[in-house]
C-alpha positions, 0 to 999 in steps of 0.5 A, spaced: 499 499 499 502 506 498 503 512 502 499 518 500 504 524 497 505 530 502 502 534 496 495 531 499 496 533 506 498 540 506 493 544 511 493 551 510 492 558 515 490 564 512 492 570 516 488 577 514 494 582 511 499 576 513 503 570 511 499 563 509 501 558 514 502 551 511 502 545 516 501 537 514 503 534 521 505 541 526 501 544 530 499 552 529 498 556 535 492 561 535 493 568 538 490 575 537 486 572 531 493 570 528 496 563 526 503 562 527 507 555 525 509 552 532 516 550 530 517 546 537 511 544 538 511 546 545 505 551 544 508 557 546 508 563 541 516 566 542 520 571 537 522 565 532 515 563 531 513 570 530 512 572 523 511 580 525 518 580 528 524 581 522 527 575 520 534 577 523 531 577 530 527 570 528 534 566 526 538 569 531 532 567 537 532 560 533 539 559 532 540 560 540 535 555 542 538 549 536 542 544 539 549 542 537 547 536 532 542 541 529 546 547 528 552 542 524 546 539 520 545 546 517 553 547 516 553 542 510 549 541 503 551 536 497 549 533 491 542 528 492 537 524 488 530 524 488 526 517 488 525 518 480 532 517 479 534 512 483 534 506 478 533 500 484 525 502 486 526 497 492 530 503 496 524 508 494 519 510 499 512 508 499 510 515 496 515 514 490 519 521 491 525 519 496 531 516 495 532 512 501 539 508 498 544 509 503 551 508 500 557 506 503 564 510 501 560 514 495 565 518 491 564 524 487 568 529 484 568 533 491 568 528 497 568 521 499 562 520 503 558 515 506 551 516 505 544 514 509 537 515 505 533 520 505 528 520 511 534 518 515 538 524 513 533 529 515 531 526 521 537 523 525 543 527 521 539 534 521 541 535 514 536 541 511 540 543 505 541 539 499 543 540 491 540 538 486 542 535 479 537 532 476 532 535 471 525 534 473 519 536 471 516 542 474 511 538 477 516 532 480 520 538 484 514 541 487 512 533 490 518 532 492 520 538 496 514 538 499 516 531 501 521 533 504 518 538 508 513 534 511 519 529 514 522 536 516 516 537 520 517 531 524 524 534 527 525 537 534 525 543 531 521 545 524 527 548 520 525 548 512 528 543 507 532 547 502 533 545 495 539 549 491 541 548 484 545 551 479 542 555 474 536 552 469 534 557 465 539 557 460 541 552 454 547 548 453 550 542 454 549 538 461 556 538 465 555 536 472 557 542 476 556 547 471 549 547 467 546 541 471 539 542 468 536 545 461 530 545 457 524 544 463 524 551 465 524 557 460 530 556 456 535 563 454 541 562 451 547 561 454 550 567 459 554 570 454 548 569 449 544 574 454 550 578 454 550 578 447 543 581 446 544 586 452 549 589 448 546 589 442 538 591 444 537 593 452 538 592 459 531 590 460 532 584 457 535 582 464 529 584 468 525 579 464 530 574 465 530 575 472 522 576 473 521 568 470 526 565 475 523 568 481 517 566 478 518 559 476 523 556 481 518 559 486 512 556 483 516 549 484 519 551 491 526 551 489 528 557 493 535 558 492 540 558 486 547 557 485 548 563 480 550 567 477 557 568 476 560 575 477 567 572 474 570 577 469 572 572 463 580 574 463 584 568 461 581 565 454 582 558 456 578 557 463 573 552 462 568 556 465 568 562 461 561 559 457 558 561 464 560 568 465 556 574 461 563 576 458 570 581 459 566 587 460 566 589 468 561 595 466 556 590 463 557 585 468 556 590 474 550 593 470 547 586 468 547 584 476 544 591 478 537 588 475 538 580 476 539 580 483 533 585 485 529 581 480 530 574 481 530 576 489 524 579 489 527 587 492 532 592 492 532 590 499 534 582 498 530 577 498 522 576 499 517 571 501 516 570 493 523 571 491 529 566 490 535 567 494 542 568 489 549 565 491 553 570 487 560 566 484 566 566 484 569 571 489 574 575 488 573 572 481 575 566 478 578 568 471 584 569 473 587 563 472 594 560 471 593 559 462 586 556 463 588 551 469 581 551 474 582 549 480 578 543 480 585 539 479 592 541 482 595 544 476 590 550 477 590 551 484 593 558 483 590 566 482 594 570 478 595 577 478 601 578 473 598 586 472 598 591 477 591 592 481 587 588 476 583 585 481 580 591 483 580 594 476 577 587 473 574 583 478 571 586 484 567 590 481 561 586 480 561 583 487 561 590 489 555 591 486 552 585 488 554 587 495 549 593 494 544 590 490 544 585 497 545 578 494 543 573 499 550 569 499 557 569 496 561 564 494 568 564 494 572 560 489 576 554 491 584 557 488 589 561 492 592 567 491 599 567 488 604 573 491 610 570 487 607 570 480 603 576 481 604 584 481 602 589 487 594 588 488 590 592 492 584 592 497 578 596 497 582 602 501 587 602 496 592 598 500 596 592 498 593 586 500 595 581 504 598 575 501 596 569 504 597 562 500 590 559 502 583 558 498 579 563 499 574 560 503 580 559 508 582 567 507 580 571 513 584 577 509 579 576 502 573 573 506 572 577 513 576 584 511 575 585 504 569 582 503 565 583 510 569 590 513 571 594 507 565 592 501 560 591 507 556 584 505 551 583 509 549 576 507 552 569 508 558 565 505 557 559 501 563 555 500 564 552 493 563 545 493 569 540 495 573 545 499 573 540 505 577 534 501 578 534 494 579 541 493 583 544 500 588 548 496 593 551 501 590 547 507 592 540 505 596 538 511 590 540 516 584 534 518 578 534 515 575 535 522 581 542 522 578 545 515 571 545 517 573 549 523 578 553 520 572 555 514 567 556 519 571 561 523 574 564 517 567 566 516 564 561 511 557 559 514 555 554 509 560 548 506 558 545 500 559 539 497 560 534 502 557 532 509 562 531 513 557 532 519 562 527 524 568 531 522 565 538 524 563 535 530 569 532 532 572 540 530 567 542 537 568 536 541 576 537 540 574 545 543 570 543 548 575 537 551 581 542 550 584 537 544 590 541 543 590 546 549 590 541 555 591 534 552 597 536 549 596 534 541 600 539 536 597 544 533 599 545 526 604 550 524 601 556 522 595 556 526 592 556 533 588 551 537 582 557 536 582 557 528 582 550 527 577 548 532 569 549 533 565 553 538 557 553 539 558 561 539 561 560 531 555 554 530 550 559 532 553 565 528 553 561 522 546 558 523 543 565 524 546 567 518 543 561 514 537 561 517 535 569 516 534 567 509 529 561 510 525 566 514 526 572 509 524 567 504 517 565 508 519 558 508 518 557 515 511 559 514 509 555 508 515 551 504 510 547 500 507 549 493 502 546 488 505 542 483 499 543 478 501 551 479 508 549 477 507 546 471 502 552 469 507 558 471 513 554 468 509 553 461 508 561 461 508 563 454 511 569 455 517 567 458 518 562 452 517 567 447 521 572 451 526 567 452 526 565 444 527 573 442 533 573 446 536 567 442 535 571 436 537 577 440 543 573 442 546 572 434 552 575 432 553 577 425 561 577 424 562 577 417 557 578 411 559 580 404 552 581 402 550 573 402 545 575 408 540 575 409 538 569 405 532 570 403 526 567 399 528 571 392 535 569 393 533 561 394 529 561 388 532 555 383 538 554 389 540 548 392 543 548 399 549 543 402 547 543 410 552 539 415 554 540 422 561 539 425 561 537 433 567 534 437 564 527 436 561 525 429 555 522 433 554 529 435 555 531 429 550 526 425 545 528 430 545 535 429 545 535 422 538 530 422 535 536 426 539 542 422 535 539 415 529 538 418 528 545 420 531 547 413 526 543 410 521 549 413 523 554 409 519 556 403 523 555 398 529 552 400 532 545 396 537 541 400 542 537 397 547 531 399 552 533 393 557 538 395 557 539 388 551 540 386 550 546 392 549 554 391 550 555 398 553 551 404 549 552 411 555 549 416 555 549 423 560 549 427 560 546 435 567 546 438 568 543 445 575 543 449 578 540 455 573 536 461 572 541 466 574 537 472 581 534 470 586 537 467 588 536 459 595 534 458 596 540 455 593 547 455 586 548 453 586 548 446 582 554 442 584 552 436 578 549 431 582 543 429 582 536 428 589 531 430 593 537 432 600 536 435 600 540 441 606 540 447 605 537 454 604 540 460 609 538 466 607 538 473 608 546 475 604 548 468 609 550 464 611 547 457 614 540 455 618 536 450 612 531 449 606 532 445 600 530 444 594 531 439 588 535 440 582 535 436 576 541 438 572 539 432 571 532 428 572 533 421 574 540 422 579 539 416 573 538 411 571 546 412 576 548 407 574 543 402 567 544 402 569 552 401 573 550 395 568 546 392 562 551 393 567 557 391 569 553 385 562 554 382 560 561 384 557 558 391 557 561 398 559 559 404 555 561 411 558 559 417 555 559 424 560 558 430 557 556 437 562 560 442 563 557 449 570 559 449 573 564 445 575 560 440 582 562 435 578 562 428 583 561 422 581 554 421 574 557 419 573 563 418 577 564 411 573 559 408 565 563 409 563 568 406 558 569 411 560 568 419 555 568 425 556 567 432 552 564 437 552 562 445 549 555 446 543 559 441 538 555 438 539 553 431 532 555 429 534 563 432 540 562 427 537 560 422 532 566 423 537 571 422 540 567 416 533 568 413 533 575 414 526 574 418 530 577 424 535 582 423 542 580 428 543 586 433 548 582 438 555 584 439 560 581 441 561 579 449 568 577 449 575 577 444 577 572 440 585 571 440 588 571 434 592 565 435 597 561 438 601 566 438 599 571 443 597 565 448 604 562 447 606 560 454 614 561 455 619 556 459 617 559 466 610 558 465 608 565 464 604 566 457 605 573 453 598 575 454 596 576 461 591 571 464 588 577 469 587 582 464 580 581 459 581 581 452 579 588 450 586 590 454 590 585 452 594 590 447 596 594 453 601 589 456 603 586 448 609 586 445 610 592 441 613 588 435 607 583 435 602 590 433 599 590 427 598 598 423 593 599 428 596 598 434 593 591 435 596 584 437 591 580 441 584 580 437 582 576 431 582 580 424 578 577 418 579 577 411 575 583 411 580 587 415 575 587 421 577 585 428 572 580 433 573 584 439 568 586 445 562 590 442 563 587 435 557 586 430 555 587 424 547 589 422 544 588 415 544 593 411 538 597 411 
């Protein structure tokens, strides 16, 4: 016999001019003609139960009353599966919603942990925060979150369950930890595409985008997003470039001016119908050493070869995030490298304090700069994995010591693992005098109070994260109607807005008059269409889909024979590297197949050995197709999907018309090609000329600085590399145009 879902057991109590109280098994207090949730079940109205009090007052009062175990349960969050994702249905609860399978020594890229089933995790471990990486339907999501909160009602204190996710409203390849889901919620282009559209159109695009996110997420009960990236893209080989809004610090800050209040619900922070944002990755994640990412050892350093680049390029958008009261901020894994950097300054113009520990453990950056100098009032949410796999700079510490150090530095919630017992051990050590009276050695460079946890520190962290839940109204009613969620996510206006921004995200880079490809131009002509991807399998599928869409074109006649074609439409989707693993060499940006490139040694310097890199299978065919078409006077139209700033030397010279998309729907690109939509997009990034501007010397130093965005790299390039216009870095096409930030053509009227 199946158990009735929590969704069907909710009781609502409506306050006049006040919040609705939603409960399943918990009591409700009636006083002064008003309803209040009885959070601890004692029947008494106290400060944390009284929704007339401020979220800050309520959070502090509740945090002080919670047990140490409850506070530690609030300190961690990690990835979690839904029952619908569990293949072995013997480990799914009676509702079919909860994954109850225990995992002994489960391993991820972030940590090695043992876990228990969902019910035990909430009831006994007292965990209240989970990361969702699956891609469920809206009603499934609402049902699941309702079920989780029904279990939370059975605890000593009702603390609502928070489901966190990376962004879900952009198109793109689903990659664990970066773009966990796509296509269920209203789907815009990638964030660089949104930036391209804003540059070519207006900032009001962000208002629509933010409002859609707020309504859709709130409707499902998912109230917190690990989004968005305020990082200014500087090193072009950083894998996460595609999740940024590009390389323009001023534009990124402007986007966040609109995005944060739009999603959170107000200029003053989160509201009861808002969604909390965790802005990442402080103090800017793109100052990579030649693109290496801190998910692996070679990328553990943030390098600043250019004086004051930290304040000039990387901090501005985070200032905006603070001003607009972002609910939380996420520090990056990396640690600052003094030996590889020039002088950097804090927000008061004084030299920064260099300490080579990851930013989540770095007291100067978190407590001094972010909190005291910038005035951040929210909470700090670490990136996933700082306890185990990415504990850069504190590897010598035990996990329990790392947990204590993070909290004492100012981190309020630790992502990527459930190291509850280690946190408890850090607390016990403080209580029992493990280092002070028992004589255990304190690791060099630390004090006993740095690496042990006090109840005061746990209370401080709990109060900060609880304030968010109170402000969101989750204590009053965490429950949502699954059918309303379906209706909200299906809102036609949002999908139309998203489709419009896909079209606006397309950048026209080159055009000899071939475009627009109107019905008149197509009359009596034939089209050859082919897609190219990193794998031939993906290319074949994409080609089939492209041909289906072209068949809907009035007057379009397709041919499989290149020699018969008058027009060739080539869609290129390059891909390079692996997110969580270092490539044998530097991340390849050239559009190439089986290109021989150098390896790197353990320190990230060029090695004598080589390997082959492919970013696009069949890349050599592009030139051949071009030669065949041009021999009989045909034209080649090429579209390239930019997730990274690709080098175009093997593609642009062979195209008569060239377009750029950013995880943009092919249908939107076709609308621009056909002329049914005139291109407006502008480049949010600068494309590098070629390998010569990314050369790394024997000491591992790049000829173009890693910490400076593309539009300013020429300030630091050798004079002998510059052309007659004083430019060295940006790609220049056969028409003489530089593919720099803000470049984009339009159709002549």
